C-alpha positions in Angstrom: -29.4 4.3 -32.3 -26.2 2.9 -32.3 -27.1 0.3 -29.1 -24.3 0.6 -26.3 -25.2 -2.6 -24.7 -25.4 -5.9 -26.1 -28.5 -7.5 -25.6 -26.8 -11.2 -26.3 -24.1 -11.4 -22.4 -22.7 -14.2 -21.2 -23.3 -11.7 -17.4 -26.5 -12.6 -15.7 -26.8 -8.9 -14.4 -28.2 -5.8 -15.5 -27.5 -3.4 -17.6 -25.7 -6.4 -19.8 -22.4 -6.6 -21.4 -21.6 -3.1 -23.0 -20.7 -2.8 -26.8 -17.9 -1.3 -27.9 -16.2 -2.0 -31.4 -13.2 -4.0 -30.4 -12.3 -5.1 -33.3 -12.9 -2.4 -36.0 -9.6 -2.5 -37.7 -10.0 -6.0 -38.5 -13.8 -4.9 -39.6 -12.3 -2.4 -42.0 -9.7 -4.9 -43.6 -12.2 -7.4 -44.6 -14.4 -5.0 -45.8 -11.8 -3.9 -47.4 -10.8 -6.4 -49.0 -13.6 -8.3 -49.5 -16.0 -5.2 -50.6 -15.4 -6.4 -54.6 -15.8 -9.9 -54.7 -15.7 -11.7 -50.9 -13.5 -15.0 -53.3 -10.9 -12.8 -54.1 -11.0 -10.5 -50.9 -10.4 -14.1 -49.0 -7.8 -14.8 -51.8 -6.4 -11.3 -50.8 -6.4 -12.1 -46.6 -5.4 -15.8 -46.5 -2.2 -15.5 -48.3 -0.8 -13.2 -46.1 -2.2 -15.2 -43.3 -1.3 -18.5 -43.9 2.4 -17.5 -45.0 3.3 -15.4 -42.6 1.7 -18.1 -40.2 4.0 -21.2 -42.3 7.0 -19.1 -41.7 7.0 -18.1 -38.2 6.4 -22.2 -37.4 9.0 -22.8 -39.5 11.3 -20.2 -37.4 9.8 -20.6 -34.4 10.6 -24.9 -35.0 13.9 -23.9 -36.1 14.9 -22.6 -33.1 13.6 -24.9 -31.3 16.0 -27.7 -33.0 13.4 -29.2 -34.1 13.9 -32.6 -36.6 13.1 -32.1 -40.0 10.7 -34.4 -40.0 8.3 -32.7 -37.1 8.5 -29.3 -38.7 7.6 -30.3 -41.9 4.7 -32.1 -40.5 3.8 -29.7 -38.2 3.5 -26.9 -41.5 1.2 -30.0 -43.6 -1.0 -30.2 -40.6 -1.2 -26.2 -40.2 -1.7 -25.9 -43.6 -4.5 -28.3 -43.7 -5.9 -26.9 -41.0 -5.8 -23.4 -41.5 -6.9 -24.2 -45.0 -10.4 -25.8 -43.7 -11.2 -23.2 -40.6 -10.3 -20.3 -42.9 -12.8 -17.5 -42.5 -13.0 -13.3 -42.7 -13.1 -13.1 -38.7 -10.9 -11.0 -36.9 -9.2 -13.5 -34.2 -7.8 -15.1 -37.2 -5.4 -12.2 -37.6 -4.3 -13.6 -34.2 -2.4 -16.5 -35.2 0.0 -15.0 -36.5 0.2 -12.2 -34.2 0.7 -14.6 -31.3 3.3 -16.8 -32.7 5.4 -13.5 -33.4 4.8 -13.1 -29.8 6.6 -16.8 -29.6 9.7 -16.4 -31.5 10.7 -12.9 -30.5 10.9 -14.6 -26.9 12.5 -17.4 -28.5 15.0 -15.3 -30.1 15.7 -13.3 -27.2 16.5 -16.8 -25.0 19.0 -16.4 -27.5 20.9 -13.1 -26.3 18.5 -11.4 -29.5 17.3 -8.9 -26.8 16.3 -6.0 -29.4 13.6 -8.6 -30.5 11.0 -7.8 -27.5 10.5 -4.6 -28.5 8.5 -5.3 -31.2 5.5 -6.6 -28.1 4.3 -3.1 -27.9 4.0 -3.4 -31.6 2.3 -6.4 -31.2 -0.2 -5.1 -28.2 -1.2 -1.9 -30.4 -2.4 -3.8 -33.3 -4.1 -7.2 -30.9 -6.2 -4.1 -29.1 -6.9 -2.5 -32.7 -8.0 -6.0 -34.4 -8.9 -7.4 -31.3 -9.0 -6.1 -28.4 -11.8 -7.6 -26.5 -8.8 -10.9 -26.4 -6.0 -8.5 -25.5 -5.6 -10.4 -22.0 -4.1 -13.1 -24.2 -1.0 -11.5 -25.0 -1.3 -9.8 -21.5 -0.9 -13.6 -19.9 1.3 -14.8 -22.1 3.7 -11.8 -21.3 3.2 -12.8 -17.6 4.0 -16.5 -17.8 7.1 -15.2 -20.0 8.0 -12.9 -16.9 7.4 -15.4 -13.9 9.2 -18.0 -15.7 12.3 -15.6 -16.1 12.0 -14.2 -12.8 12.0 -17.7 -11.1 15.0 -18.4 -13.2 17.0 -15.3 -12.7 16.1 -15.8 -8.9 16.7 -19.4 -8.4 18.3 -21.5 -10.9 21.6 -19.7 -11.9 23.2 -21.1 -14.5 24.5 -20.3 -17.8 20.8 -19.3 -19.5 19.4 -17.1 -16.6 18.8 -14.0 -17.3 20.6 -11.0 -15.6 18.7 -8.5 -14.1 18.6 -5.7 -17.1 17.7 -8.9 -19.1 14.2 -8.6 -16.6 13.5 -4.9 -16.7 13.9 -5.0 -20.5 11.5 -7.8 -20.6 9.3 -5.8 -18.1 10.2 -2.6 -20.1 8.3 -3.9 -23.4 5.2 -5.6 -21.0 4.3 -2.1 -20.6 4.8 -0.1 -23.3 2.8 -3.0 -25.0 -0.1 -2.5 -22.3 0.2 1.4 -22.1 0.1 1.3 -26.3 -3.1 -1.5 -26.2 -4.8 2.3 -24.6 -4.4 3.9 -28.0 -8.0 2.8 -29.3 -11.0 4.3 -30.1 -12.1 3.9 -26.6 -8.8 4.3 -25.1 -9.0 2.4 -21.9 -12.5 1.3 -21.9 -11.4 -2.0 -23.9 -10.4 -3.5 -20.3 -12.6 -2.8 -18.4 -14.4 -4.4 -21.3 -12.3 -7.4 -20.6 -12.9 -7.3 -17.3 -16.4 -7.2 -17.2 -17.3 -9.9 -19.8 -15.1 -11.6 -17.4 -17.4 -11.5 -14.7 -14.5 -9.5 -12.7 -16.0 -6.2 -12.7 -19.6 -4.5 -13.1 
């Protein structure tokens, strides 16, 4: 019988935390890649994850106009950390996804407004790769929205967003939330998150 609740729960209530397969897509990717040979499977995953992470870090730092020394120091440290701590785990896929969110936001700040259209896709992938941590991109987007609304209302400098820019951010965020429902258990992924945090019973 497939369990419906976890016996190991951080909650001191009954019943225990509801169990749902919130990382089914990552589990399939890991299983398929390592089904023949675990070492080959690890390489098949670490190469694209490592390369995409380093590429995004480079693009982000270039956008922030960091010095070449800072860029290459960061890339070297990131490479060593990723190689040292890399494991076949769903959370590993979230590193480049979070960097994509940040990179797209920086490009949006540089008047490349279409880049935030990638936010909904990131939410869709995140919900199915490690849905139990869907609050991470949500918090990031909410922080961005709050920061830009404050800039719009109070700063009024040349870097302040327009009203249409704010609407674009809100629309991309809301569409991301909607797409996160495209999941095996539909909206239950959000109930799982709230229950895990002790917000909901």
